[in-house]
LODOSE-66955 format. One record per residue: residue in one letter; x, y, z of N, C-alpha, C in turn. Coordinates in steps of 0.1 Angstrom, whole numbers, padded with zeros to 4 digits, always signed. Example, Ala and Ser with C-alpha at 12.3 -4.5 7.8 and 13.67 -1.06 7.14 Angstrom:
BEGIN
A+0132-0057+0078+0123-0045+0078+0132-0033+0078 S+0128-0022+0071+0137-0011+0071+0129+0000+0079 
//
This chain:
BEGIN
M-0261+0127+0190-0257+0125+0182-0264+0113+0168 T-0264+0112+0159-0276+0099+0153-0257+0089+0153 V-0262+0081+0145-0248+0067+0143-0246+0073+0132 L-0258+0075+0125-0248+0080+0110-0238+0095+0116 T-0241+0102+0121-0235+0115+0122-0215+0103+0129 L-0219+0101+0136-0208+0091+0143-0200+0083+0131 F-0204+0078+0118-0202+0073+0111-0193+0084+0103 V-0198+0092+0097-0194+0105+0092-0182+0108+0099 V-0182+0111+0110-0171+0114+0118-0158+0103+0121 V-0162+0094+0120-0152+0080+0118-0144+0080+0107 L-0158+0086+0095-0148+0085+0079-0142+0098+0076 A-0143+0111+0088-0134+0119+0085-0117+0120+0095 A-0122+0115+0105-0108+0110+0112-0103+0101+0103 T-0102+0090+0093-0097+0083+0081-0094+0096+0075 A-0102+0098+0065-0096+0114+0061-0085+0121+0067 L-0087+0123+0079-0075+0129+0083-0061+0122+0087 E-0067+0112+0086-0052+0104+0087-0046+0101+0076 R-0053+0103+0067-0048+0096+0050-0044+0113+0044 L-0046+0119+0050-0038+0138+0046-0026+0136+0056 V-0027+0132+0065-0012+0132+0074-0006+0119+0066 E-0009+0110+0063+0004+0096+0054+0008+0108+0040 L-0002+0114+0032+0004+0123+0024+0012+0131+0028 V+0016+0137+0035+0026+0150+0041+0038+0139+0040 L+0041+0127+0054+0045+0124+0053+0054+0115+0040 S+0046+0112+0035+0050+0106+0026+0055+0115+0011 A+0051+0127+0014+0059+0137+0008+0074+0140+0009 R+0074+0142+0024+0089+0138+0031+0096+0131+0033 H+0090+0115+0029+0097+0108+0027+0102+0109+0013 A+0092+0111+0006+0100+0111-0014+0109+0121-0015 R+0103+0131-0010+0123+0142-0004+0137+0133-0006 W+0135+0130+0008+0143+0123+0019+0149+0109+0003 A+0139+0101-0001+0146+0089-0014+0154+0096-0024 F+0146+0108-0031+0150+0117-0041+0161+0121-0034 D+0167+0125-0027+0180+0129-0026+0185+0122-0025 R+0188+0114-0022+0194+0094-0019+0195+0090-0037 G+0190+0093-0047+0190+0093-0054+0182+0075-0058 G+0165+0078-0056+0155+0072-0049+0148+0069-0067 V+0146+0061-0071+0140+0056-0081+0120+0052-0082 E+0115+0062-0090+0099+0056-0085+0100+0045-0097 R+0092+0041-0095+0087+0030-0100+0068+0027-0100 G+0064+0018-0110+0049+0018-0110+0041+0030-0111 R+0046+0041-0115+0035+0055-0113+0020+0050-0122 G+0022+0039-0131+0007+0038-0137-0003+0035-0131 H-0007+0029-0121-0013+0022-0115-0020+0033-0101 F-0005+0046-0100-0009+0048-0085-0024+0057-0086 P-0026+0064-0102-0040+0074-0101-0052+0064-0097 A-0050+0050-0101-0062+0045-0095-0064+0038-0082 M-0051+0037-0079-0053+0036-0061-0060+0049-0054 V-0053+0059-0056-0058+0072-0052-0073+0071-0054 V-0083+0071-0067-0098+0073-0069-0102+0060-0059 L-0089+0047-0057-0099+0038-0050-0103+0040-0035 H-0092+0046-0031-0089+0050-0019-0097+0064-0014 T-0101+0072-0027-0110+0085-0019-0122+0075-0015 A-0127+0069-0030-0142+0063-0028-0145+0055-0009 L-0132+0047-0012-0134+0047+0003-0143+0054+0012 L-0140+0065+0010-0140+0075+0023-0150+0081+0019 V-0159+0078+0007-0172+0086+0001-0185+0079+0000 A-0177+0064-0009-0189+0060-0009-0200+0051+0000 P-0192+0049+0013-0200+0038+0023-0214+0049+0030 V-0212+0066+0028-0219+0068+0028-0233+0075+0024 V-0227+0074+0010-0237+0072+0002-0244+0057+0001 E-0237+0048+0004-0244+0038+0000-0254+0036+0016 V-0249+0038+0025-0259+0041+0037-0273+0051+0038 V-0269+0064+0031-0280+0073+0034-0292+0065+0022 V-0283+0063+0011-0294+0057-0004-0296+0046-0007 A-0292+0036+0000-0300+0022+0006-0302+0022+0021 D-0304+0032+0028-0312+0033+0041-0307+0016+0048 R-0291+0018+0048-0285+0007+0052-0288+0009+0070 P-0292+0003+0080-0293-0001+0093-0281-0003+0097 F-0272+0008+0111-0267-0001+0123-0270-0016+0129 L-0260-0019+0126-0261-0033+0133-0248-0032+0145 P-0252-0036+0159-0243-0031+0166-0235-0046+0165 W-0239-0056+0167-0231-0069+0163-0226-0067+0154 L-0220-0065+0138-0215-0060+0130-0206-0048+0132 G-0212-0040+0137-0207-0024+0136-0189-0021+0143 W-0200-0026+0159-0185-0022+0164-0170-0029+0165 P-0175-0046+0165-0161-0055+0156-0157-0050+0148 A-0167-0038+0143-0162-0036+0128-0151-0021+0128 L-0157-0019+0136-0150-0006+0140-0137-0009+0153 A-0135-0016+0155-0125-0022+0164-0111-0027+0154 L-0118-0035+0141-0107-0041+0127-0100-0027+0124 V-0109-0015+0122-0102-0001+0116-0095+0000+0124 V-0097+0005+0139-0084+0006+0146-0078-0001+0150 A-0077-0015+0147-0063-0026+0143-0053-0026+0134 A-0062-0022+0122-0058-0018+0109-0045-0012+0110 Q-0052+0005+0116-0047+0017+0120-0029+0014+0122 G-0038+0006+0137-0022+0000+0149-0010-0007+0140 L-0013-0017+0126-0009-0024+0117-0001-0012+0106 R-0009-0005+0101-0005+0006+0094+0008+0016+0096 W+0005+0024+0107+0018+0029+0116+0030+0020+0117 W+0024+0004+0122+0039-0003+0127+0047+0000+0117 C+0038-0001+0103+0049-0004+0091+0051+0006+0086 I+0048+0017+0093+0053+0031+0090+0063+0039+0098 A+0061+0031+0110+0072+0032+0119+0088+0029+0117 T+0078+0018+0115+0092+0008+0114+0105+0005+0095 L+0098+0015+0087+0101+0021+0075+0108+0025+0077 G+0105+0034+0086+0109+0050+0086+0109+0058+0078 P+0116+0065+0066+0115+0075+0056+0117+0064+0045 Q+0120+0050+0042+0117+0041+0034+0103+0041+0030 W+0098+0044+0035+0080+0043+0033+0078+0057+0029 N+0065+0046+0019+0058+0060+0009+0045+0053+0004 T+0037+0065+0003+0027+0058-0009+0032+0055-0019 R+0040+0057-0022+0045+0054-0041+0058+0042-0040 V+0062+0039-0051+0071+0029-0051+0082+0038-0052 I+0093+0039-0042+0102+0049-0045+0114+0039-0038 V+0122+0032-0048+0132+0029-0036+0148+0035-0041 V+0152+0034-0030+0171+0041-0031+0178+0027-0033 A+0181+0029-0039+0199+0019-0047+0205+0017-0037 G+0208-0001-0033+0216-0001-0024+0206+0000-0006 A+0196+0004-0007+0188+0006+0010+0186-0005+0016 P+0192-0007+0025+0186-0025+0033+0167-0025+0033 L+0171-0036+0031+0160-0043+0032+0156-0041+0043 V+0141-0035+0054+0136-0037+0065+0133-0051+0065 A+0138-0061+0074+0129-0072+0081+0127-0075+0096 R+0125-0063+0103+0121-0062+0117+0109-0056+0118 G+0105-0055+0129+0088-0050+0130+0082-0065+0125 P+0070-0061+0117+0059-0065+0112+0066-0074+0097 Y+0073-0066+0089+0085-0069+0079+0090-0085+0085 A+0092-0087+0094+0100-0103+0100+0089-0108+0100 R+0074-0109+0094+0067-0120+0094+0056-0121+0082 L+0056-0108+0077+0046-0110+0062+0060-0097+0056 A+0061-0103+0042+0066-0099+0033+0059-0079+0031 H+0047-0078+0029+0038-0067+0025+0025-0063+0036 P+0030-0059+0044+0021-0057+0058+0015-0052+0059 N+0018-0035+0052+0007-0024+0050-0002-0027+0039 Y-0001-0042+0036-0012-0042+0025-0021-0051+0034 V-0017-0056+0043-0025-0065+0052-0035-0053+0058 A-0029-0045+0061-0042-0034+0070-0048-0026+0061 V-0043-0022+0049-0051-0014+0038-0063-0028+0037 A-0061-0039+0035-0075-0048+0030-0081-0048+0040 L-0074-0049+0052-0082-0051+0066-0091-0039+0065 E-0086-0030+0064-0095-0015+0067-0102-0012+0056 G-0101-0016+0040-0111-0018+0029-0126-0024+0032 L-0119-0040+0040-0131-0047+0040-0140-0039+0056 A-0136-0036+0063-0138-0034+0077-0147-0023+0081 L-0142-0007+0072-0146+0009+0071-0162+0005+0071 P-0164+0006+0057-0178+0005+0055-0185-0004+0068 L-0184-0016+0071-0190-0024+0075-0197-0018+0089 V-0181-0010+0089-0189-0001+0106-0205+0003+0103 H-0211+0003+0096-0223+0008+0091-0228+0003+0081 T-0226-0006+0078-0232-0017+0075-0230-0016+0055 A-0225-0010+0047-0219-0007+0037-0213-0013+0030 W-0222-0025+0027-0217-0043+0026-0207-0040+0009 V-0218-0034+0004-0217-0031-0014-0204-0027-0014 T-0201-0016-0003-0187-0010-0004-0174-0019-0003 A-0180-0025+0011-0174-0031+0011-0162-0045+0006 V-0175-0051-0005-0168-0057-0015-0164-0058-0027 A-0173-0040-0028-0167-0034-0040-0153-0032-0035 F-0150-0028-0029-0132-0023-0024-0125-0038-0020 T-0129-0044-0018-0123-0050-0013-0117-0064-0029 L-0126-0062-0037-0124-0071-0056-0112-0060-0060 L-0116-0046-0057-0112-0041-0068-0092-0031-0061 N-0095-0035-0051-0083-0037-0039-0075-0045-0039 A-0080-0060-0042-0071-0070-0048-0064-0069-0061 V-0075-0064-0072-0067-0064-0085-0055-0056-0087 L-0057-0040-0076-0047-0033-0077-0037-0041-0069 L-0035-0046-0060-0027-0049-0053-0018-0061-0058 L-0027-0070-0061-0022-0085-0063-0019-0082-0079 G-0023-0073-0092-0022-0070-0104-0007-0061-0105 F-0009-0056-0098-0001-0041-0101+0011-0034-0089 R+0007-0032-0080+0015-0026-0070+0025-0037-0067 I+0018-0047-0056+0032-0054-0051+0038-0063-0063 P+0039-0066-0073+0044-0070-0088+0055-0054-0086 A+0050-0045-0092+0058-0032-0092+0072-0031-0080 E+0069-0033-0070+0076-0030-0062+0085-0043-0051 E+0080-0057-0058+0092-0071-0059+0103-0068-0072 R+0096-0059-0083+0107-0054-0094+0114-0047-0093 A+0108-0034-0086+0119-0023-0080+0124-0028-0069 L+0123-0036-0062+0130-0040-0051+0144-0050-0058 A+0140-0059-0065+0149-0069-0073+0158-0062-0078 D+0154-0052-0084+0162-0042-0093+0169-0036-0089 L+0168-0027-0070+0177-0018-0070+0182-0020-0058 A+0173-0031-0047+0178-0031-0035+0188-0041-0031 P+0199-0040-0024+0206-0058-0022+0197-0069-0026 A+0206-0080-0029+0202-0093-0027+0195-0096-0012 R+0182-0103-0013+0176-0103+0000+0183-0120+0008 
//
């Protein structure tokens, strides 16, 4: 099995993990809407879907088209960061329970979560997203994808997603 094939397997495993997230997110959305949940920030969501889908395709295209080599000194630590990011992501999901979602849905009056990674960071899930978005392409030296995702993700998170979440929480959640 070639290194490129192994890289494709890592990307496919990441895609499968994303599908599991989407199923869980749909279940959590139903839970939230059944309790009067309100969705905010829908406008940026399609761009996030496109960006995260591109993260699973663009690295392979870059590696093949630009004939990127596998550099073990970069690839193995990057893979370790990807695994760490997945661990952080699932810690966030487990901590938030049914309040976690890929969308911004807030149940009015639901308590704010301040345990687990949320005891240390306001948005630890986005730390996981940023870490994974940088590291995943670097597993096989797809540095253009890593830089492009990181910049575009920063624009979406800092310019749209986090402000939408903060506004929704300020409007609907109990005082912090």
